[in-house]
All heavy atoms as a GROMACS GRO file, in nm:
protein
  561
    1MET      N    1  -3.448  -3.112   4.907
    1MET     CA    2  -3.478  -3.134   4.767
    1MET      C    3  -3.568  -3.024   4.709
    1MET      O    4  -3.603  -3.030   4.594
    1MET     CB    5  -3.546  -3.269   4.748
    1MET     CG    6  -3.458  -3.386   4.776
    1MET     SD    7  -3.325  -3.391   4.655
    1MET     CE    8  -3.244  -3.538   4.703
    2LEU      N    9  -3.601  -2.924   4.785
    2LEU     CA   10  -3.685  -2.817   4.734
    2LEU      C   11  -3.616  -2.733   4.628
    2LEU      O   12  -3.681  -2.667   4.549
    2LEU     CB   13  -3.730  -2.727   4.849
    2LEU     CG   14  -3.821  -2.793   4.953
    2LEU    CD1   15  -3.851  -2.696   5.066
    2LEU    CD2   16  -3.950  -2.838   4.887
    3GLN      N   17  -3.483  -2.735   4.620
    3GLN     CA   18  -3.412  -2.653   4.523
    3GLN      C   19  -3.403  -2.718   4.385
    3GLN      O   20  -3.351  -2.657   4.293
    3GLN     CB   21  -3.272  -2.617   4.574
    3GLN     CG   22  -3.178  -2.734   4.588
    3GLN     CD   23  -3.177  -2.796   4.726
    3GLN    OE1   24  -3.274  -2.788   4.800
    3GLN    NE2   25  -3.068  -2.858   4.763
    4HIS      N   26  -3.450  -2.840   4.366
    4HIS     CA   27  -3.454  -2.908   4.236
    4HIS      C   28  -3.316  -2.941   4.180
    4HIS      O   29  -3.300  -2.956   4.059
    4HIS     CB   30  -3.536  -2.830   4.133
    4HIS     CG   31  -3.676  -2.804   4.178
    4HIS    ND1   32  -3.772  -2.900   4.176
    4HIS    CD2   33  -3.734  -2.692   4.227
    4HIS    CE1   34  -3.885  -2.851   4.222
    4HIS    NE2   35  -3.863  -2.724   4.254
    5TYR      N   36  -3.216  -2.947   4.265
    5TYR     CA   37  -3.083  -2.989   4.223
    5TYR      C   38  -3.010  -3.049   4.343
    5TYR      O   39  -3.052  -3.034   4.457
    5TYR     CB   40  -3.002  -2.872   4.166
    5TYR     CG   41  -2.975  -2.761   4.265
    5TYR    CD1   42  -2.865  -2.766   4.350
    5TYR    CD2   43  -3.058  -2.650   4.273
    5TYR    CE1   44  -2.839  -2.665   4.441
    5TYR    CE2   45  -3.033  -2.549   4.362
    5TYR     CZ   46  -2.923  -2.558   4.446
    5TYR     OH   47  -2.898  -2.458   4.536
    6VAL      N   48  -2.902  -3.117   4.315
    6VAL     CA   49  -2.813  -3.168   4.421
    6VAL      C   50  -2.675  -3.113   4.394
    6VAL      O   51  -2.637  -3.088   4.280
    6VAL     CB   52  -2.810  -3.323   4.425
    6VAL    CG1   53  -2.944  -3.379   4.467
    6VAL    CG2   54  -2.768  -3.381   4.292
    7LEU      N   55  -2.600  -3.091   4.498
    7LEU     CA   56  -2.461  -3.050   4.485
    7LEU      C   57  -2.375  -3.175   4.480
    7LEU      O   58  -2.388  -3.262   4.566
    7LEU     CB   59  -2.417  -2.962   4.603
    7LEU     CG   60  -2.480  -2.824   4.608
    7LEU    CD1   61  -2.437  -2.752   4.736
    7LEU    CD2   62  -2.443  -2.742   4.486
    8THR      N   63  -2.290  -3.184   4.380
    8THR     CA   64  -2.205  -3.301   4.366
    8THR      C   65  -2.074  -3.262   4.301
    8THR      O   66  -2.063  -3.157   4.236
    8THR     CB   67  -2.274  -3.411   4.284
    8THR    OG1   68  -2.196  -3.529   4.288
    8THR    CG2   69  -2.297  -3.369   4.142
    9GLU      N   70  -1.974  -3.344   4.318
    9GLU     CA   71  -1.844  -3.319   4.256
    9GLU      C   72  -1.845  -3.373   4.114
    9GLU      O   73  -1.883  -3.487   4.088
    9GLU     CB   74  -1.735  -3.389   4.337
    9GLU     CG   75  -1.596  -3.355   4.291
    9GLU     CD   76  -1.490  -3.414   4.382
    9GLU    OE1   77  -1.507  -3.411   4.505
    9GLU    OE2   78  -1.390  -3.463   4.328
   10SER      N   79  -1.805  -3.289   4.020
   10SER     CA   80  -1.803  -3.328   3.878
   10SER      C   81  -1.680  -3.412   3.849
   10SER      O   82  -1.593  -3.430   3.934
   10SER     CB   83  -1.804  -3.204   3.788
   10SER     OG   84  -1.679  -3.138   3.798
   11ARG      N   85  -1.670  -3.456   3.725
   11ARG     CA   86  -1.553  -3.534   3.682
   11ARG      C   87  -1.424  -3.453   3.690
   11ARG      O   88  -1.317  -3.508   3.701
   11ARG     CB   89  -1.573  -3.584   3.540
   11ARG     CG   90  -1.682  -3.687   3.529
   11ARG     CD   91  -1.699  -3.735   3.387
   11ARG     NE   92  -1.806  -3.832   3.380
   11ARG     CZ   93  -1.901  -3.834   3.291
   11ARG    NH1   94  -1.903  -3.744   3.196
   11ARG    NH2   95  -1.993  -3.926   3.294
   12THR      N   96  -1.438  -3.320   3.684
   12THR     CA   97  -1.320  -3.234   3.691
   12THR      C   98  -1.284  -3.198   3.834
   12THR      O   99  -1.184  -3.131   3.857
   12THR     CB  100  -1.343  -3.104   3.613
   12THR    OG1  101  -1.453  -3.034   3.672
   12THR    CG2  102  -1.372  -3.131   3.466
   13GLY      N  103  -1.367  -3.239   3.930
   13GLY     CA  104  -1.339  -3.212   4.069
   13GLY      C  105  -1.409  -3.089   4.124
   13GLY      O  106  -1.401  -3.061   4.243
   14ALA      N  107  -1.478  -3.014   4.040
   14ALA     CA  108  -1.551  -2.895   4.083
   14ALA      C  109  -1.688  -2.935   4.139
   14ALA      O  110  -1.750  -3.028   4.092
   14ALA     CB  111  -1.569  -2.799   3.966
   15VAL      N  112  -1.732  -2.862   4.240
   15VAL     CA  113  -1.866  -2.886   4.295
   15VAL      C  114  -1.965  -2.811   4.207
   15VAL      O  115  -1.949  -2.693   4.180
   15VAL     CB  116  -1.876  -2.838   4.441
   15VAL    CG1  117  -2.018  -2.851   4.492
   15VAL    CG2  118  -1.780  -2.918   4.528
   16GLU      N  119  -2.069  -2.883   4.161
   16GLU     CA  120  -2.167  -2.826   4.069
   16GLU      C  121  -2.308  -2.858   4.116
   16GLU      O  122  -2.330  -2.956   4.186
   16GLU     CB  123  -2.149  -2.884   3.928
   16GLU     CG  124  -2.020  -2.850   3.862
   16GLU     CD  125  -2.012  -2.905   3.720
   16GLU    OE1  126  -2.109  -2.970   3.675
   16GLU    OE2  127  -1.909  -2.882   3.657
   17GLU      N  128  -2.402  -2.772   4.073
   17GLU     CA  129  -2.544  -2.800   4.093
   17GLU      C  130  -2.589  -2.889   3.976
   17GLU      O  131  -2.581  -2.849   3.861
   17GLU     CB  132  -2.625  -2.670   4.091
   17GLU     CG  133  -2.596  -2.578   4.205
   17GLU     CD  134  -2.674  -2.449   4.196
   17GLU    OE1  135  -2.750  -2.429   4.099
   17GLU    OE2  136  -2.655  -2.365   4.286
   18ILE      N  137  -2.638  -3.007   4.006
   18ILE     CA  138  -2.685  -3.100   3.905
   18ILE      C  139  -2.837  -3.107   3.914
   18ILE      O  140  -2.891  -3.140   4.020
   18ILE     CB  141  -2.623  -3.241   3.925
   18ILE    CG1  142  -2.472  -3.233   3.930
   18ILE    CG2  143  -2.673  -3.337   3.818
   18ILE    CD1  144  -2.407  -3.183   3.803
   19PRO      N  145  -2.908  -3.076   3.805
   19PRO     CA  146  -3.055  -3.084   3.809
   19PRO      C  147  -3.100  -3.226   3.840
   19PRO      O  148  -3.036  -3.323   3.798
   19PRO     CB  149  -3.097  -3.044   3.667
   19PRO     CG  150  -2.979  -2.983   3.603
   19PRO     CD  151  -2.859  -3.035   3.674
   20LEU      N  152  -3.211  -3.237   3.911
   20LEU     CA  153  -3.263  -3.369   3.944
   20LEU      C  154  -3.312  -3.441   3.820
   20LEU      O  155  -3.303  -3.562   3.810
   20LEU     CB  156  -3.375  -3.359   4.048
   20LEU     CG  157  -3.330  -3.310   4.184
   20LEU    CD1  158  -3.450  -3.297   4.276
   20LEU    CD2  159  -3.227  -3.402   4.244
   21VAL      N  160  -3.365  -3.368   3.723
   21VAL     CA  161  -3.412  -3.428   3.599
   21VAL      C  162  -3.362  -3.344   3.483
   21VAL      O  163  -3.380  -3.223   3.479
   21VAL     CB  164  -3.566  -3.434   3.594
   21VAL    CG1  165  -3.612  -3.490   3.460
   21VAL    CG2  166  -3.620  -3.517   3.707
   22SER      N  167  -3.295  -3.408   3.388
   22SER     CA  168  -3.256  -3.341   3.265
   22SER      C  169  -3.248  -3.446   3.155
   22SER      O  170  -3.234  -3.565   3.182
   22SER     CB  171  -3.122  -3.268   3.280
   22SER     OG  172  -3.019  -3.361   3.306
   23ILE      N  173  -3.258  -3.400   3.032
   23ILE     CA  174  -3.251  -3.488   2.916
   23ILE      C  175  -3.142  -3.438   2.824
   23ILE      O  176  -3.136  -3.320   2.794
   23ILE     CB  177  -3.387  -3.492   2.842
   23ILE    CG1  178  -3.496  -3.547   2.931
   23ILE    CG2  179  -3.375  -3.572   2.713
   23ILE    CD1  180  -3.634  -3.537   2.873
   24LEU      N  181  -3.056  -3.529   2.782
   24LEU     CA  182  -2.952  -3.497   2.685
   24LEU      C  183  -2.978  -3.578   2.560
   24LEU      O  184  -2.999  -3.699   2.567
   24LEU     CB  185  -2.814  -3.534   2.740
   24LEU     CG  186  -2.777  -3.476   2.876
   24LEU    CD1  187  -2.642  -3.530   2.920
   24LEU    CD2  188  -2.777  -3.326   2.871
   25ILE      N  189  -2.980  -3.511   2.444
   25ILE     CA  190  -3.003  -3.579   2.318
   25ILE      C  191  -2.890  -3.544   2.222
   25ILE      O  192  -2.867  -3.425   2.196
   25ILE     CB  193  -3.138  -3.540   2.255
   25ILE    CG1  194  -3.253  -3.575   2.352
   25ILE    CG2  195  -3.156  -3.607   2.119
   25ILE    CD1  196  -3.388  -3.524   2.307
   26ALA      N  197  -2.821  -3.644   2.173
   26ALA     CA  198  -2.717  -3.624   2.073
   26ALA      C  199  -2.762  -3.697   1.945
   26ALA      O  200  -2.785  -3.818   1.947
   26ALA     CB  201  -2.584  -3.681   2.122
   27VAL      N  202  -2.779  -3.621   1.837
   27VAL     CA  203  -2.829  -3.677   1.712
   27VAL      C  204  -2.714  -3.695   1.613
   27VAL      O  205  -2.646  -3.599   1.580
   27VAL     CB  206  -2.936  -3.585   1.650
   27VAL    CG1  207  -2.986  -3.641   1.518
   27VAL    CG2  208  -3.052  -3.565   1.747
   28VAL      N  209  -2.693  -3.818   1.569
   28VAL     CA  210  -2.590  -3.849   1.470
   28VAL      C  211  -2.658  -3.913   1.350
   28VAL      O  212  -2.733  -4.008   1.365
   28VAL     CB  213  -2.484  -3.947   1.527
   28VAL    CG1  214  -2.380  -3.979   1.423
   28VAL    CG2  215  -2.421  -3.892   1.653
   29THR      N  216  -2.632  -3.857   1.233
   29THR     CA  217  -2.690  -3.914   1.110
   29THR      C  218  -2.579  -3.930   1.006
   29THR      O  219  -2.465  -3.888   1.028
   29THR     CB  220  -2.798  -3.820   1.051
   29THR    OG1  221  -2.734  -3.703   1.001
   29THR    CG2  222  -2.904  -3.785   1.154
   30ASN      N  223  -2.616  -3.986   0.893
   30ASN     CA  224  -2.520  -3.996   0.782
   30ASN      C  225  -2.553  -3.891   0.674
   30ASN      O  226  -2.513  -3.905   0.561
   30ASN     CB  227  -2.518  -4.136   0.724
   30ASN     CG  228  -2.652  -4.177   0.666
   30ASN    OD1  229  -2.751  -4.109   0.682
   30ASN    ND2  230  -2.653  -4.291   0.600
   31ARG      N  231  -2.626  -3.786   0.712
   31ARG     CA  232  -2.661  -3.679   0.616
   31ARG      C  233  -2.540  -3.602   0.568
   31ARG      O  234  -2.536  -3.559   0.453
   31ARG     CB  235  -2.758  -3.580   0.681
   31ARG     CG  236  -2.895  -3.635   0.706
   31ARG     CD  237  -2.982  -3.529   0.768
   31ARG     NE  238  -2.926  -3.497   0.901
   31ARG     CZ  239  -2.982  -3.415   0.987
   31ARG    NH1  240  -3.091  -3.351   0.957
   31ARG    NH2  241  -2.927  -3.393   1.105
   32TYR      N  242  -2.443  -3.581   0.656
   32TYR     CA  243  -2.332  -3.492   0.624
   32TYR      C  244  -2.198  -3.562   0.618
   32TYR      O  245  -2.098  -3.499   0.583
   32TYR     CB  246  -2.327  -3.378   0.726
   32TYR     CG  247  -2.459  -3.304   0.731
   32TYR    CD1  248  -2.545  -3.321   0.837
   32TYR    CD2  249  -2.498  -3.221   0.628
   32TYR    CE1  250  -2.668  -3.256   0.841
   32TYR    CE2  251  -2.619  -3.155   0.630
   32TYR     CZ  252  -2.703  -3.173   0.737
   32TYR     OH  253  -2.825  -3.110   0.739
   33ARG      N  254  -2.194  -3.688   0.652
   33ARG     CA  255  -2.067  -3.762   0.644
   33ARG      C  256  -2.094  -3.911   0.636
   33ARG      O  257  -2.202  -3.957   0.673
   33ARG     CB  258  -1.975  -3.730   0.761
   33ARG     CG  259  -2.029  -3.770   0.897
   33ARG     CD  260  -1.933  -3.738   1.006
   33ARG     NE  261  -1.826  -3.836   1.006
   33ARG     CZ  262  -1.741  -3.854   1.104
   33ARG    NH1  263  -1.749  -3.779   1.210
   33ARG    NH2  264  -1.647  -3.944   1.097
   34HIS      N  265  -1.997  -3.984   0.588
   34HIS     CA  266  -2.004  -4.128   0.575
   34HIS      C  267  -1.925  -4.192   0.689
   34HIS      O  268  -1.815  -4.147   0.721
   34HIS     CB  269  -1.945  -4.170   0.440
   34HIS     CG  270  -1.933  -4.318   0.425
   34HIS    ND1  271  -2.042  -4.398   0.399
   34HIS    CD2  272  -1.825  -4.400   0.435
   34HIS    CE1  273  -2.001  -4.524   0.394
   34HIS    NE2  274  -1.870  -4.527   0.414
   35PHE      N  275  -1.981  -4.294   0.749
   35PHE     CA  276  -1.912  -4.368   0.856
   35PHE      C  277  -1.864  -4.500   0.798
   35PHE      O  278  -1.943  -4.577   0.743
   35PHE     CB  279  -2.005  -4.390   0.975
   35PHE     CG  280  -2.046  -4.262   1.041
   35PHE    CD1  281  -2.169  -4.204   1.013
   35PHE    CD2  282  -1.962  -4.198   1.129
   35PHE    CE1  283  -2.207  -4.087   1.073
   35PHE    CE2  284  -1.998  -4.079   1.191
   35PHE     CZ  285  -2.122  -4.023   1.161
   36ASP      N  286  -1.736  -4.526   0.808
   36ASP     CA  287  -1.677  -4.649   0.756
   36ASP      C  288  -1.700  -4.769   0.847
   36ASP      O  289  -1.689  -4.883   0.802
   36ASP     CB  290  -1.526  -4.631   0.734
   36ASP     CG  291  -1.498  -4.533   0.622
   36ASP    OD1  292  -1.573  -4.533   0.521
   36ASP    OD2  293  -1.402  -4.455   0.636
   37SER      N  294  -1.729  -4.742   0.974
   37SER     CA  295  -1.746  -4.853   1.068
   37SER      C  296  -1.837  -4.810   1.183
   37SER      O  297  -1.861  -4.691   1.205
   37SER     CB  298  -1.611  -4.898   1.125
   37SER     OG  299  -1.557  -4.794   1.207
   38ILE      N  300  -1.885  -4.908   1.256
   38ILE     CA  301  -1.966  -4.879   1.375
   38ILE      C  302  -1.881  -4.806   1.479
   38ILE      O  303  -1.932  -4.724   1.555
   38ILE     CB  304  -2.029  -5.009   1.432
   38ILE    CG1  305  -2.134  -4.976   1.539
   38ILE    CG2  306  -1.923  -5.100   1.490
   38ILE    CD1  307  -2.256  -4.911   1.486
   39GLU      N  308  -1.752  -4.830   1.479
   39GLU     CA  309  -1.662  -4.761   1.572
   39GLU      C  310  -1.657  -4.611   1.542
   39GLU      O  311  -1.655  -4.528   1.632
   39GLU     CB  312  -1.522  -4.822   1.569
   39GLU     CG  313  -1.512  -4.960   1.631
   39GLU     CD  314  -1.556  -5.072   1.538
   39GLU    OE1  315  -1.575  -5.048   1.415
   39GLU    OE2  316  -1.574  -5.184   1.588
   40ASP      N  317  -1.653  -4.576   1.411
   40ASP     CA  318  -1.654  -4.435   1.372
   40ASP      C  319  -1.784  -4.368   1.414
   40ASP      O  320  -1.784  -4.256   1.466
   40ASP     CB  321  -1.635  -4.420   1.221
   40ASP     CG  322  -1.497  -4.458   1.173
   40ASP    OD1  323  -1.404  -4.466   1.256
   40ASP    OD2  324  -1.482  -4.478   1.051
   41LEU      N  325  -1.895  -4.436   1.392
   41LEU     CA  326  -2.026  -4.385   1.430
   41LEU      C  327  -2.033  -4.366   1.582
   41LEU      O  328  -2.077  -4.263   1.632
   41LEU     CB  329  -2.136  -4.479   1.382
   41LEU     CG  330  -2.278  -4.443   1.422
   41LEU    CD1  331  -2.321  -4.311   1.360
   41LEU    CD2  332  -2.372  -4.553   1.380
   42SER      N  333  -1.987  -4.466   1.655
   42SER     CA  334  -1.988  -4.460   1.801
   42SER      C  335  -1.900  -4.346   1.852
   42SER      O  336  -1.936  -4.276   1.948
   42SER     CB  337  -1.940  -4.594   1.858
   42SER     OG  338  -1.935  -4.590   1.998
   43GLY      N  339  -1.786  -4.326   1.789
   43GLY     CA  340  -1.698  -4.217   1.828
   43GLY      C  341  -1.761  -4.082   1.808
   43GLY      O  342  -1.746  -3.991   1.891
   44GLU      N  343  -1.832  -4.065   1.698
   44GLU     CA  344  -1.902  -3.938   1.671
   44GLU      C  345  -2.014  -3.917   1.772
   44GLU      O  346  -2.034  -3.807   1.823
   44GLU     CB  347  -1.958  -3.936   1.529
   44GLU     CG  348  -2.031  -3.809   1.493
   44GLU     CD  349  -1.943  -3.686   1.489
   44GLU    OE1  350  -1.820  -3.693   1.509
   44GLU    OE2  351  -1.998  -3.576   1.464
   45ALA      N  352  -2.086  -4.023   1.807
   45ALA     CA  353  -2.191  -4.013   1.908
   45ALA      C  354  -2.132  -3.972   2.043
   45ALA      O  355  -2.188  -3.886   2.113
   45ALA     CB  356  -2.266  -4.146   1.920
   46ALA      N  357  -2.019  -4.029   2.079
   46ALA     CA  358  -1.953  -3.994   2.206
   46ALA      C  359  -1.908  -3.848   2.205
   46ALA      O  360  -1.922  -3.778   2.305
   46ALA     CB  361  -1.835  -4.087   2.230
   47ARG      N  362  -1.857  -3.802   2.092
   47ARG     CA  363  -1.812  -3.663   2.081
   47ARG      C  364  -1.928  -3.566   2.098
   47ARG      O  365  -1.920  -3.468   2.173
   47ARG     CB  366  -1.745  -3.641   1.945
   47ARG     CG  367  -1.677  -3.506   1.932
   47ARG     CD  368  -1.616  -3.491   1.794
   47ARG     NE  369  -1.718  -3.467   1.693
   47ARG     CZ  370  -1.779  -3.350   1.675
   47ARG    NH1  371  -1.750  -3.247   1.751
   47ARG    NH2  372  -1.870  -3.335   1.581
   48LEU      N  373  -2.041  -3.595   2.032
   48LEU     CA  374  -2.158  -3.508   2.044
   48LEU      C  375  -2.219  -3.515   2.184
   48LEU      O  376  -2.265  -3.414   2.237
   48LEU     CB  377  -2.262  -3.544   1.938
   48LEU     CG  378  -2.222  -3.513   1.794
   48LEU    CD1  379  -2.333  -3.556   1.699
   48LEU    CD2  380  -2.188  -3.367   1.775
   49LYS      N  381  -2.217  -3.633   2.244
   49LYS     CA  382  -2.267  -3.648   2.380
   49LYS      C  383  -2.185  -3.562   2.476
   49LYS      O  384  -2.238  -3.496   2.565
   49LYS     CB  385  -2.262  -3.793   2.423
   49LYS     CG  386  -2.308  -3.818   2.564
   49LYS     CD  387  -2.292  -3.964   2.600
   49LYS     CE  388  -2.307  -3.986   2.749
   49LYS     NZ  389  -2.272  -4.122   2.788
   50LYS      N  390  -2.054  -3.560   2.457
   50LYS     CA  391  -1.967  -3.478   2.541
   50LYS      C  392  -2.001  -3.330   2.527
   50LYS      O  393  -2.007  -3.257   2.626
   50LYS     CB  394  -1.821  -3.504   2.505
   50LYS     CG  395  -1.723  -3.435   2.595
   50LYS     CD  396  -1.581  -3.475   2.560
   50LYS     CE  397  -1.483  -3.411   2.655
   50LYS     NZ  398  -1.345  -3.451   2.626
   51LYS      N  399  -2.026  -3.285   2.402
   51LYS     CA  400  -2.067  -3.145   2.381
   51LYS      C  401  -2.199  -3.117   2.453
   51LYS      O  402  -2.216  -3.012   2.514
   51LYS     CB  403  -2.084  -3.117   2.232
   51LYS     CG  404  -1.956  -3.090   2.159
   51LYS     CD  405  -1.991  -3.046   2.017
   51LYS     CE  406  -1.872  -2.992   1.947
   51LYS     NZ  407  -1.850  -2.853   1.975
   52CYS      N  408  -2.290  -3.212   2.445
   52CYS     CA  409  -2.421  -3.198   2.507
   52CYS      C  410  -2.408  -3.184   2.659
   52CYS      O  411  -2.475  -3.103   2.722
   52CYS     CB  412  -2.505  -3.319   2.471
   52CYS     SG  413  -2.681  -3.292   2.463
   53LYS      N  414  -2.320  -3.263   2.719
   53LYS     CA  415  -2.304  -3.263   2.864
   53LYS      C  416  -2.239  -3.135   2.916
   53LYS      O  417  -2.242  -3.108   3.035
   53LYS     CB  418  -2.222  -3.385   2.908
   53LYS     CG  419  -2.301  -3.513   2.899
   53LYS     CD  420  -2.218  -3.629   2.949
   53LYS     CE  421  -2.308  -3.735   3.004
   53LYS     NZ  422  -2.305  -3.747   3.146
   54MET      N  423  -2.182  -3.056   2.827
   54MET     CA  424  -2.120  -2.931   2.869
   54MET      C  425  -2.223  -2.821   2.893
   54MET      O  426  -2.192  -2.715   2.945
   54MET     CB  427  -2.017  -2.886   2.764
   54MET     CG  428  -1.897  -2.978   2.760
   54MET     SD  429  -1.781  -2.956   2.624
   54MET     CE  430  -1.774  -2.784   2.597
   55ILE      N  431  -2.349  -2.848   2.857
   55ILE     CA  432  -2.458  -2.753   2.875
   55ILE      C  433  -2.535  -2.791   3.002
   55ILE      O  434  -2.572  -2.906   3.019
   55ILE     CB  435  -2.554  -2.756   2.754
   55ILE    CG1  436  -2.477  -2.724   2.627
   55ILE    CG2  437  -2.670  -2.660   2.775
   55ILE    CD1  438  -2.557  -2.752   2.501
   56LYS      N  439  -2.558  -2.696   3.091
   56LYS     CA  440  -2.635  -2.724   3.212
   56LYS      C  441  -2.781  -2.747   3.177
   56LYS      O  442  -2.836  -2.679   3.090
   56LYS     CB  443  -2.625  -2.609   3.312
   56LYS     CG  444  -2.500  -2.612   3.393
   56LYS     CD  445  -2.511  -2.514   3.506
   56LYS     CE  446  -2.395  -2.537   3.600
   56LYS     NZ  447  -2.410  -2.466   3.724
   57GLY      N  448  -2.844  -2.840   3.244
   57GLY     CA  449  -2.985  -2.868   3.221
   57GLY      C  450  -3.006  -2.955   3.098
   57GLY      O  451  -2.913  -3.016   3.046
   58SER      N  452  -3.128  -2.959   3.051
   58SER     CA  453  -3.162  -3.037   2.933
   58SER      C  454  -3.102  -2.972   2.808
   58SER      O  455  -3.101  -2.850   2.797
   58SER     CB  456  -3.313  -3.049   2.918
   58SER     OG  457  -3.368  -3.120   3.026
   59SER      N  458  -3.053  -3.054   2.718
   59SER     CA  459  -2.989  -3.000   2.598
   59SER      C  460  -2.990  -3.102   2.485
   59SER      O  461  -3.020  -3.219   2.506
   59SER     CB  462  -2.845  -2.958   2.628
   59SER     OG  463  -2.772  -3.069   2.673
   60PHE      N  464  -2.957  -3.053   2.366
   60PHE     CA  465  -2.944  -3.141   2.252
   60PHE      C  466  -2.830  -3.092   2.164
   60PHE      O  467  -2.796  -2.974   2.165
   60PHE     CB  468  -3.074  -3.149   2.170
   60PHE     CG  469  -3.109  -3.019   2.101
   60PHE    CD1  470  -3.067  -2.996   1.971
   60PHE    CD2  471  -3.181  -2.922   2.165
   60PHE    CE1  472  -3.098  -2.877   1.907
   60PHE    CE2  473  -3.214  -2.802   2.104
   60PHE     CZ  474  -3.171  -2.780   1.974
   61VAL      N  475  -2.773  -3.182   2.088
   61VAL     CA  476  -2.672  -3.150   1.989
   61VAL      C  477  -2.707  -3.228   1.864
   61VAL      O  478  -2.735  -3.348   1.869
   61VAL     CB  479  -2.529  -3.187   2.036
   61VAL    CG1  480  -2.428  -3.163   1.927
   61VAL    CG2  481  -2.492  -3.107   2.159
   62ASP      N  482  -2.712  -3.158   1.751
   62ASP     CA  483  -2.744  -3.219   1.622
   62ASP      C  484  -2.621  -3.206   1.534
   62ASP      O  485  -2.555  -3.102   1.534
   62ASP     CB  486  -2.862  -3.142   1.561
   62ASP     CG  487  -2.915  -3.205   1.434
   62ASP    OD1  488  -2.846  -3.291   1.376
   62ASP    OD2  489  -3.025  -3.167   1.392
   63ASP      N  490  -2.590  -3.309   1.460
   63ASP     CA  491  -2.472  -3.303   1.373
   63ASP      C  492  -2.492  -3.210   1.254
   63ASP      O  493  -2.399  -3.184   1.178
   63ASP     CB  494  -2.429  -3.441   1.326
   63ASP     CG  495  -2.530  -3.512   1.239
   63ASP    OD1  496  -2.643  -3.461   1.221
   63ASP    OD2  497  -2.498  -3.620   1.189
   64ARG      N  498  -2.611  -3.154   1.239
   64ARG     CA  499  -2.641  -3.063   1.128
   64ARG      C  500  -2.545  -2.944   1.128
   64ARG      O  501  -2.486  -2.911   1.028
   64ARG     CB  502  -2.785  -3.014   1.139
   64ARG     CG  503  -2.822  -2.907   1.040
   64ARG     CD  504  -2.966  -2.862   1.054
   64ARG     NE  505  -3.008  -2.863   1.193
   64ARG     CZ  506  -3.129  -2.891   1.232
   64ARG    NH1  507  -3.222  -2.920   1.146
   64ARG    NH2  508  -3.160  -2.891   1.360
   65ASP      N  509  -2.529  -2.880   1.245
   65ASP     CA  510  -2.440  -2.764   1.251
   65ASP      C  511  -2.324  -2.787   1.346
   65ASP      O  512  -2.238  -2.702   1.361
   65ASP     CB  513  -2.515  -2.638   1.288
   65ASP     CG  514  -2.583  -2.648   1.424
   65ASP    OD1  515  -2.564  -2.748   1.495
   65ASP    OD2  516  -2.653  -2.553   1.459
   66LEU      N  517  -2.324  -2.902   1.412
   66LEU     CA  518  -2.219  -2.942   1.506
   66LEU      C  519  -2.197  -2.840   1.616
   66LEU      O  520  -2.090  -2.830   1.673
   66LEU     CB  521  -2.088  -2.970   1.432
   66LEU     CG  522  -2.096  -3.080   1.328
   66LEU    CD1  523  -1.962  -3.098   1.258
   66LEU    CD2  524  -2.140  -3.211   1.388
   67SER      N  525  -2.302  -2.764   1.651
   67SER     CA  526  -2.293  -2.672   1.763
   67SER      C  527  -2.396  -2.711   1.869
   67SER      O  528  -2.502  -2.760   1.838
   67SER     CB  529  -2.316  -2.528   1.718
   67SER     OG  530  -2.447  -2.513   1.672
   68ALA      N  531  -2.361  -2.689   1.994
   68ALA     CA  532  -2.449  -2.726   2.105
   68ALA      C  533  -2.558  -2.621   2.119
   68ALA      O  534  -2.535  -2.504   2.098
   68ALA     CB  535  -2.370  -2.737   2.233
   69SER      N  536  -2.679  -2.667   2.156
   69SER     CA  537  -2.793  -2.577   2.174
   69SER      C  538  -2.863  -2.610   2.304
   69SER      O  539  -2.882  -2.725   2.336
   69SER     CB  540  -2.892  -2.593   2.059
   69SER     OG  541  -2.830  -2.567   1.936
   70LYS      N  542  -2.906  -2.508   2.373
   70LYS     CA  543  -2.986  -2.525   2.495
   70LYS      C  544  -3.130  -2.539   2.455
   70LYS      O  545  -3.178  -2.465   2.372
   70LYS     CB  546  -2.969  -2.404   2.586
   70LYS     CG  547  -3.055  -2.409   2.708
   70LYS     CD  548  -2.974  -2.426   2.831
   70LYS     CE  549  -3.068  -2.424   2.952
   70LYS     NZ  550  -3.016  -2.486   3.063
   71SER      N  551  -3.198  -2.638   2.513
   71SER     CA  552  -3.339  -2.658   2.480
   71SER      C  553  -3.424  -2.552   2.547
   71SER      O  554  -3.387  -2.493   2.648
   71SER     CB  555  -3.385  -2.797   2.523
   71SER     OG  556  -3.387  -2.807   2.664
   72ALA      N  557  -3.540  -2.528   2.488
   72ALA     CA  558  -3.631  -2.426   2.543
   72ALA      C  559  -3.714  -2.482   2.656
   72ALA      O  560  -3.731  -2.596   2.672
   72ALA     CB  561  -3.722  -2.376   2.432
   0.00000   0.00000   0.00000
């Protein structure tokens, strides 16, 4: 455990280094779009979460620019 990660198989079947601790934050607001239902809101949250998970380590995605950003 001295390397601060574990090797594990990802959902795609590739072996990856997974950090022992990371934080993913996906921010969804109604600033830029209207949600007709909780299902629409949930779908947008899932989409942003997926973008966030594509970044190694801690990350966040804000619906402001809909682009993924690595945290400092």
